[in-house]
C-alpha positions in Angstrom: 115.2 165.6 135.3 113.2 162.7 136.7 109.5 163.4 137.2 108.1 159.8 137.3 109.3 156.5 138.8 109.3 154.8 135.4 108.6 157.4 132.8 110.0 158.8 129.5 113.1 160.2 131.2 114.3 156.6 131.7 113.4 155.4 128.2 115.4 155.5 125.0 118.7 154.4 126.5 120.5 151.2 125.7 121.6 150.6 129.2 121.1 152.2 132.6 124.3 152.0 134.6 124.5 152.3 138.3 128.2 153.2 139.2 127.6 152.9 143.0 129.3 150.3 145.1 127.9 146.8 145.0 126.3 147.0 148.5 124.5 150.2 147.5 123.2 148.6 144.3 122.1 145.4 146.1 120.0 147.4 148.5 118.1 149.2 145.7 118.5 150.6 142.2 116.6 152.0 139.3 114.5 149.5 137.3 116.6 147.6 134.8 119.9 149.1 135.9 123.2 147.1 135.7 126.0 147.7 138.2 129.4 148.8 137.0 130.9 150.2 140.2 133.6 152.8 139.9 134.5 152.2 143.5 133.9 148.8 145.2 132.7 148.6 148.8 136.1 148.6 150.3 137.4 151.3 148.1 134.4 153.5 148.8 135.0 153.1 152.6 138.7 153.8 152.2 138.0 157.1 150.2 135.4 158.2 152.7 137.8 157.6 155.6 140.5 159.6 153.9 138.0 162.4 153.2 137.1 162.6 156.9 140.4 161.9 158.6 143.0 163.4 156.1 141.6 165.8 153.6 139.1 166.1 150.8 142.0 166.8 148.4 143.7 163.5 149.2 140.4 161.6 149.0 139.7 163.0 145.6 143.2 162.2 144.3 143.0 158.6 145.5 139.4 158.3 144.4 140.2 159.5 140.9 142.9 156.9 140.5 140.6 154.2 141.6 137.8 155.4 139.4 140.0 155.5 136.4 141.3 152.0 137.0 137.8 150.6 137.5 136.5 152.5 134.4 139.3 151.0 132.3 138.3 147.6 133.5 134.7 148.1 132.6 135.5 149.5 129.2 137.7 146.5 128.4 135.2 144.1 129.9 131.5 144.6 130.1 131.5 147.5 127.6 134.0 146.1 125.1 131.4 145.2 122.5 129.3 148.4 122.6 129.1 150.1 119.2 129.6 153.8 118.5 125.9 154.6 118.7 125.4 153.1 122.1 123.5 155.4 124.5 124.0 154.8 128.2 122.3 156.5 131.2 124.6 156.7 134.2 123.9 157.6 137.8 125.4 157.4 141.3 124.1 158.4 144.7 123.5 162.1 144.1 124.6 162.5 140.5 127.9 163.9 141.5 131.6 162.9 141.2 131.3 159.1 140.6 128.8 159.3 137.8 130.3 162.5 136.5 133.8 161.0 136.2 132.6 157.8 134.5 130.3 159.8 132.1 133.2 162.0 131.2 135.4 159.0 130.3 132.6 157.4 128.3 131.8 160.7 126.5 135.5 161.1 125.5 135.3 157.7 123.8 132.4 159.1 121.7 129.4 157.4 123.3 126.3 159.6 123.8 126.1 159.3 127.6 123.6 161.0 129.8 123.3 161.3 133.6 120.4 161.1 136.0 120.2 164.6 137.5 120.2 164.2 141.3 121.2 160.5 141.0 119.6 157.7 142.8 118.3 160.0 145.6 116.1 161.9 143.1 114.5 158.6 142.0 114.1 157.4 145.6 112.4 160.7 146.5 109.8 160.0 143.8 109.3 156.4 145.1 108.7 157.5 148.6 106.2 160.1 147.6 104.3 157.6 145.5 104.1 154.8 148.1 103.7 156.9 151.2 101.5 159.8 150.0 99.7 158.3 147.1 97.0 158.5 146.0 96.4 155.0 144.7 95.2 155.8 141.1 92.8 152.9 140.8 89.9 151.8 143.0 91.2 149.0 145.3 89.4 145.7 145.9 90.7 143.4 148.5 90.5 139.6 148.0 90.1 138.3 151.5 90.0 134.8 153.0 91.6 132.8 155.8 95.1 131.4 155.5 95.3 128.6 152.9 92.5 129.9 150.7 94.8 130.1 147.6 94.4 133.9 147.4 97.7 134.5 145.8 97.3 131.7 143.2 93.8 133.0 142.3 95.0 136.5 142.0 97.7 135.4 139.6 95.0 133.6 137.5 92.9 136.7 137.6 95.9 138.7 136.3 96.3 136.2 133.5 92.6 136.8 132.6 93.3 140.6 132.2 92.4 142.0 135.7 94.6 144.6 137.2 96.4 142.9 140.2 99.2 144.0 142.5 100.8 140.9 144.1 102.3 142.3 147.3 103.5 138.9 148.5 105.2 138.3 145.2 107.0 141.7 145.4 108.0 140.9 149.0 109.0 137.3 148.1 107.1 136.0 151.2 103.8 134.2 151.8 102.9 136.4 154.8 103.1 133.9 157.6 105.6 132.2 160.0 105.8 129.5 157.3 106.0 132.1 154.5 109.7 132.5 153.9 110.7 131.9 150.2 114.0 130.8 148.6 116.2 133.8 147.9 115.0 135.8 150.9 113.2 139.1 150.9 114.3 142.2 149.1 115.2 145.3 151.0 112.4 147.6 152.1 113.6 150.2 149.6 113.6 147.7 146.7 110.1 146.5 147.7 108.9 150.1 147.7 110.5 150.7 144.3 108.7 147.7 142.8 105.4 148.8 144.3 105.9 152.4 143.1 106.4 151.1 139.5 103.3 148.9 139.8 101.2 151.8 141.0 102.4 154.1 138.3 101.5 151.6 135.6 97.8 151.3 136.8 94.9 152.2 134.5 92.8 154.6 136.8 89.7 153.6 134.9 89.9 150.0 136.1 89.9 148.5 139.7 93.0 146.9 141.0 92.9 143.7 143.1 95.2 143.1 146.0 95.3 140.3 148.7 94.3 141.0 152.2 97.5 141.6 154.2 98.6 142.6 157.6 100.8 145.8 157.7 103.9 143.5 157.5 104.8 140.8 155.0 107.6 139.0 156.7 110.2 141.7 157.4 108.6 144.1 154.8 106.3 147.0 156.0 103.4 147.8 153.6 103.8 151.6 152.9 101.3 154.0 154.2 99.4 154.8 151.0 98.9 151.1 150.1 98.0 150.1 153.7 95.4 152.8 154.0 93.9 151.8 150.7 93.7 148.2 151.8 92.0 149.1 155.1 89.4 151.3 153.4 88.8 149.0 150.3 85.7 146.9 149.8 86.4 143.2 150.3 85.5 139.9 148.6 85.8 137.2 151.2 86.6 133.7 150.0 84.9 131.2 152.3 86.6 127.8 152.1 86.3 124.9 154.6 89.3 124.3 156.8 89.7 120.8 155.4 90.1 122.1 151.9 92.5 124.8 153.0 94.6 122.3 154.8 94.8 120.0 151.8 95.8 122.9 149.6 98.4 124.2 152.1 99.9 120.7 152.6 100.3 120.4 148.8 101.5 124.0 148.1 104.1 124.3 150.9 106.3 121.6 149.5 109.4 123.5 150.7 108.3 122.8 154.2 107.6 119.2 153.5 111.2 118.9 152.3 112.6 120.5 155.5 111.0 119.1 158.6 113.6 120.7 160.8 112.5 124.1 159.7 108.9 123.2 160.6 110.1 122.0 164.0 111.8 125.3 164.7 108.6 127.2 163.8 106.6 125.0 166.2 109.1 125.9 168.9 108.4 129.6 168.2 104.6 128.9 168.7 105.2 127.2 172.1 104.5 130.4 174.2 101.2 130.9 172.3 99.5 127.5 172.8 98.9 124.9 175.5 101.7 122.4 175.8 99.4 119.5 174.9 98.5 121.1 171.5 102.1 121.8 170.7 103.0 118.2 171.5 100.2 117.0 169.2 101.5 119.1 166.4 105.0 117.8 167.0 103.7 114.2 166.9 102.0 114.9 163.5 105.3 116.4 162.3 107.2 113.3 163.4 104.7 111.1 161.6 104.8 113.3 158.5 101.1 113.8 158.6 101.2 117.1 156.7 97.5 117.6 156.1 96.5 116.9 159.7 99.3 119.2 160.9 98.2 121.9 158.5 94.6 121.6 159.6 95.5 121.9 163.2 97.6 125.0 162.6 94.9 126.6 160.5 92.1 125.8 162.9 93.8 126.7 166.2 96.5 129.2 165.2 95.9 131.0 162.0 92.1 131.2 161.8 91.6 132.9 165.2 94.3 135.5 164.4 93.0 136.1 160.9 89.4 136.5 162.2 90.7 139.0 164.8 92.6 140.9 162.1 89.6 140.9 159.8 87.3 142.3 162.5 89.5 145.4 162.7 89.3 146.2 158.9 86.0 144.7 157.7 82.8 146.5 158.5 80.7 143.5 157.7 79.2 144.9 154.4 81.6 143.1 152.1 80.7 140.3 149.6 81.6 136.7 149.9 82.1 133.7 147.6 81.9 130.1 148.9 84.2 127.5 147.5 83.8 123.9 148.5 87.4 123.0 147.7 90.5 124.1 145.9 91.2 121.1 143.7 90.4 123.1 140.5 91.9 126.5 140.8 90.6 127.6 137.4 87.1 126.9 138.5 87.7 128.6 141.8 89.1 131.6 139.9 86.0 131.7 137.7 83.7 131.7 140.8 85.7 134.6 142.2 85.6 136.5 138.9 81.8 136.1 138.8 81.5 137.4 142.4 83.7 140.4 141.5 81.5 141.2 138.6 78.5 141.4 141.0 80.2 143.9 143.4 78.9 147.4 143.1 81.1 150.3 141.7 
């Protein structure tokens, strides 16, 4: 019986096997699981249609034949080299027929197979409770700063120095702006929540955890309630960096944009309703001339900074601490300055 998102009940197994269809697995799965589907997406749809339109008996009969054939394929393929002492943990959607059938076949071979009671749904229930209801086990401190302040990079360096950090943008695979899309795309909302739940469960309550100031959405991902409420209520350390330094850093770090001017042009088109036509045309001219730092500075000064300041005003009571950084050319030095400022914060 699962009682934690990533606890002892998931340890001690050689492999965790998700026997659900590939589309189910792609949306979300238990940490570390591999996918050995006993019904592929088309087969699952076919069996479900027969169950509803013909009869449960016919669906189970056809399903059993498909499960047996797919199980045989996995045993002869992915599992062919597993020794007699191999210990798998198997699950499906609700811990029912698909995982039960596969576990029975593996057990008959002689492997010591276990099943997740309640299946994926039981694990998902724990995830939702953790990220929606909380509480966040550690004291949260928010690293704030206008766009281009290298918050994510500095958080990563703080983590390397031993601080507890939750990198929400890393989990969401997005940099949190119109220009923030990353290669590979974003995970599903469910997968993001699973990653966050595991991170929360692994925190040391005796130590603070650092997170980046975010809006309630990171790209297409919604920050779950418990985390969002903690961010809104947390003390803040604001990084104050001149716009010129932020523009230089942004122009250097967003190299994927530099390599894809058409993508930048499309984003400027999206900004057209929000700015005067003259300003948009100026930005387009800088893009045509490939003047990336000037374009970055214009976007930061006239688009991102006003919106970030408005967002900050809703969540910052003005009592937070600040650290001034003249530039971002030496991120190790900048991280040291932020670390010193954190040490001076009360609590």
